[in-house]
C-alpha positions as CSV (number, residue, x, y, z in Angstrom):
1,M,-45.6,-36.1,71.9
2,P,-45.1,-39.2,69.8
3,E,-43.8,-42.5,71.2
4,I,-40.2,-42.8,70.2
5,R,-38.5,-46.1,70.4
6,T,-35.2,-45.7,68.4
7,R,-32.5,-43.1,68.0
8,E,-33.5,-42.7,64.4
9,E,-37.1,-42.0,65.4
10,F,-35.9,-39.5,67.9
11,L,-33.7,-37.7,65.4
12,K,-36.6,-37.7,62.8
13,V,-38.9,-36.1,65.4
14,M,-36.2,-33.5,66.2
15,D,-35.8,-32.7,62.5
16,E,-39.6,-32.3,62.1
17,N,-39.7,-30.0,65.1
18,R,-36.9,-27.9,63.7
19,L,-38.8,-27.5,60.4
20,W,-42.1,-26.7,62.1
21,G,-42.9,-23.0,61.6
22,G,-39.3,-22.3,60.5
23,W,-38.3,-22.2,64.1
24,Q,-34.9,-20.7,63.6
25,L,-36.2,-17.7,61.6
26,A,-39.2,-17.4,64.0
27,L,-36.8,-17.2,66.9
28,E,-34.8,-14.5,65.2
29,D,-37.9,-12.3,64.5
30,G,-39.4,-13.1,67.9
31,S,-42.6,-14.5,66.7
32,I,-44.6,-16.8,69.1
33,S,-44.4,-19.7,66.7
34,G,-40.6,-19.7,67.1
35,V,-40.9,-19.7,70.9
36,E,-43.5,-22.5,70.8
37,S,-41.3,-24.6,68.4
38,Y,-38.2,-24.0,70.5
39,Q,-40.1,-25.2,73.6
40,E,-41.5,-28.2,71.8
41,Q,-38.0,-29.1,70.7
42,K,-36.6,-28.7,74.2
43,D,-39.4,-30.6,75.8
44,T,-39.0,-33.6,73.4
45,A,-35.2,-33.6,73.9
46,E,-35.7,-33.5,77.7
47,A,-38.2,-36.3,77.7
48,Y,-36.0,-38.6,75.8
49,K,-32.5,-37.7,77.0
50,E,-32.2,-40.8,79.2
51,C,-32.9,-43.0,76.2
52,F,-30.8,-41.1,73.7
53,P,-28.4,-39.0,75.8
54,K,-25.9,-38.0,73.2
55,A,-28.5,-37.1,70.5
56,A,-30.6,-35.2,73.0
57,E,-27.6,-33.3,74.4
58,E,-26.6,-32.2,70.8
59,I,-30.2,-31.0,70.1
60,M,-30.4,-29.1,73.4
61,R,-27.0,-27.5,72.8
62,E,-28.0,-26.5,69.3
63,N,-31.3,-25.0,70.6
64,E,-29.4,-22.9,73.1
65,Q,-27.0,-21.6,70.5
66,V,-29.9,-20.6,68.2
67,K,-31.8,-19.1,71.0
68,N,-28.8,-17.1,72.2
69,G,-27.8,-16.0,68.7
């Protein structure tokens, strides 16, 4: 996991994670890359939620919506 110092860096990493492996489509078709990408996104948001609470909460909420369809 990269070192993240600013909210902008956090959001950039989150966007890169979203794009990695086309995670939304991968989640829909149930491929492992989607599951791994979702977990990476969730782990990064969890790790930085104290530093960037609002941004992390938005990312986590969005992840759950995508995961739950």
